N, C-alpha and C positions, 0 to 999 in steps of 0.2 A: 514642430508641426502644430498648427492651430486647429482646434476642434471646431467642427461645424455642428450647430444644434438645429435639429429639425423637429418642430412641434407637430404632432399628429392630432387632427380634429376628429370628431366622431364620424364625420362623413367619410374620411379616408379609412378609418378603422372598419367601418361598415362595408366598404367596397373591398377591402383586403380580405375580410372574413368570408365574403361571398365569392372570392376568387376572381374578381373582375378588375383588379388593380395590378397590372403587371409591374408598374414602376415601384410601388410599395412592396409588392411580393419580392422583387429582386433586392430591394434595399434591406429587407428583413432577412432573407435567406443568405445574402452575400454581404452582410453589413460591412461597409468600409470602416477601416480603423480610425479614420479622422471624423467620423460622424456619430453624434449622439442623438438617438431617437427618444423623444420625450412625449408623454401624454398625461392627462389627468384621469384619475379613476372615474370621474364623471363621464368622460368621453367614451370609455370602455362600456360603462353602464348603459349609456344611450345607444351605442352601436349594437350591443348584445340584445337590448330590449326591442330593437327594431327588426331583428332577424327571427324568422320562424325556427323553432327548436330543431326541426329535422334538416335544416339547411346549414347548421353550424358545423364547420370543419374543426373539430377539437384539436387536431394536430396543428393547424394553423394558429389557433388560439394559444396553445402551449408555446409554440415558437415565438409568437408575438410577445408573450409575457417573459420569455427568456431574454429577448433582445432589447425590448423597449423599457426605458426608465419610467415607471408609473409613479406620479406624484399625487399627493392628496389635494383635491380641489378645495376641501374645507380649510386646510391649513394655508393655502396660497390665496384663495379668492374669498371664501365665505361658505355659508351653508349650501349644501348640495341641493340641486333642483330635482323634484319628482318628475319622472318621465311621463309626459302627457301625449295623448294621441296626435296632437298637432306636430310635436317634435318627431314622432315616429314617421308621420307622413312626409315631413320635410326631409328626413333621411332617405326614405324610399324614393322620393322625387329627385333627390340628388343623383341617384343611380339612373333614373330615367333621363335626366338632363344630360348626363354623360353619354348615354346611348344615342341621343339625338344630335350630338355634336359631330 
């Protein structure tokens, strides 16, 4: 059986943690045996940085960390990027874009 790799970007993680991504929610809760979910620590950092503290579902975060293979951005790509307000707004807008579709 060939393993399928799925890379999760910050936008997907952001939507999952807010509970608005049914597809990713299902993938994480019922992870298929032939699928490997991968992300960078940078993507988690960006997603968490864009969510208000009182809106984070820590149980979802724990499940995410249990299921997803978290790789080092620094080791694979280079120096990590500091989260800036423009990136936070882009993540928040990705949620609005999805609602408007």
